[in-house]
N, C-alpha and C positions, 0 to 999 in steps of 0.2 A: 504494500499500499504506499509505503513512504517513497519508493522509487517512482511509482505512478504520480505522486504529488509533485516530485521534483521535475519530472519530464513535462507534466502539464504546465508548471510554473515557467520553465524554460521556453516552452512553446508561446505562452502568453507574452513574455518578455521579448521574444524574437519578432513577434508579430507587431508589438507596440513600437519597436525600434526600426521597423521597415524591413525585417527580415522575411516577411511572408510575401506572397504574390500581390502585386498592386493592380487595382482595376482603374486607377486614375491615369488618364492619358498625360504624358509629359508634354510641356509646350515645345513647339518646334520653332527654330529661328526663322525669321523672314529672310527670303534671299535678298542678297545685296543688289541695289539697283544697277542696271546696265548704264543708265544715263541719268544725270541729275541737272538741276539749274544752278549755275554759279554766277558770280559777279565779275564784271570786266569794265574796261573804259567804254565799252560799247552798250553797257547795260546788262541785262539778264541774258545769259547765253546757255546753250547746251554743252555739258561737259561729261567726260567719262565718269562712270559712277564710282569707280574705285580710285583712280589717279587724279580726278578733278581738272584734267587737262581739256582745253578747248576742243570742240568738235566742229569739223568743217564739211561743206558740201562741194562737189566738183561740177561745174556747169557743163562739162563735156559727158558727163554720165547720162545714160538713158534711164528712164524711170525703172527702177528695181533692178538695174544692171550696172556693175561697177566696170569702168574702162581704164582704171588706173593700175598699172602693172609695171614691173621691172624698175626702171630708174624712177619713174613716177611714184611708185609704192615705197621707195627708199625714202624719198623727200616727204611724202604724204602717206605714212603708214595707215592702212585700212584698220578700222576698229573692228577686230574679229572677236566673237564670243563663242562659248561652247554650248550653253544652256538656251533657255527661252529668254528673250528680252524682258526686262523689268524697269518700268518707269519710276523714277524717284519723285518725291513730292514736288508738285508744281510743274511737272513736265506735261505739256499739252502736245497734241499730235500723236500720231500712231508710230509706236516702235515695232519693228519687225526685223527679219533677216533676209539676205539674199545670198545665193551660193556664188562663190567665186570660182574661177577656172581651177584654182588650186585645191578646191574641195572645202575650204574654210568657210564659215558662216560670217558674213559681214553685217553689222548692225545697220539698219536703215531708220530714217525719221521721214515719215510721210512719203515713203518709197524712194527717198533719196539716200544712197550709200554715204556713210560717215567715215571721216578720216581724222587723224591727228596731223600736226605739222612738226617736222623734226627740229625746226628752229625755235619753237616755243619751249621754254626751259622751266616755267613754273606755272601753276594754276593762275588763270586771269590773263596770261598772255594771249594776244590776239594778232601776232606778227603776220600770220598768213592771210589776215583779212584783205580781200581783193587783189591778191597776188595774181598777176597776168590777167587781171579782170575775169578770172574764171574760178577762183576759190573764195568761198564765203563762209563766215562764222554763222552758226544757227543762232540768230537773235530772237529774244522774246519767245523762247520755246514753250 
């Protein structure tokens, strides 16, 4: 009888301390945003969700198709992601992806492929604005 009481007591203590099976679902973390809104000298702009660097569109792209490869993609790295796009707070417009020729998924905003500029060195830089009159910051996103 004494052994039964000890085992019963140990079971009650283990259950009270979380040693038993839990029926409560644990919270899951929200996925990090793919794109967010940032501040710049041009006002509110679209930035990468993690690195907060300025995002650009390329006037030579066709809707939903990237045309920036090779040397172009060295100067203007495409913003590629692996999962589904997630908009940060304040982002308007539609985020989606487009398949690149290399098989990577490039983030798009309102069907326009998005890029970084290799001469931007810190969040808020907009050095690539209007380069060649074909590269543009996504403003008021």
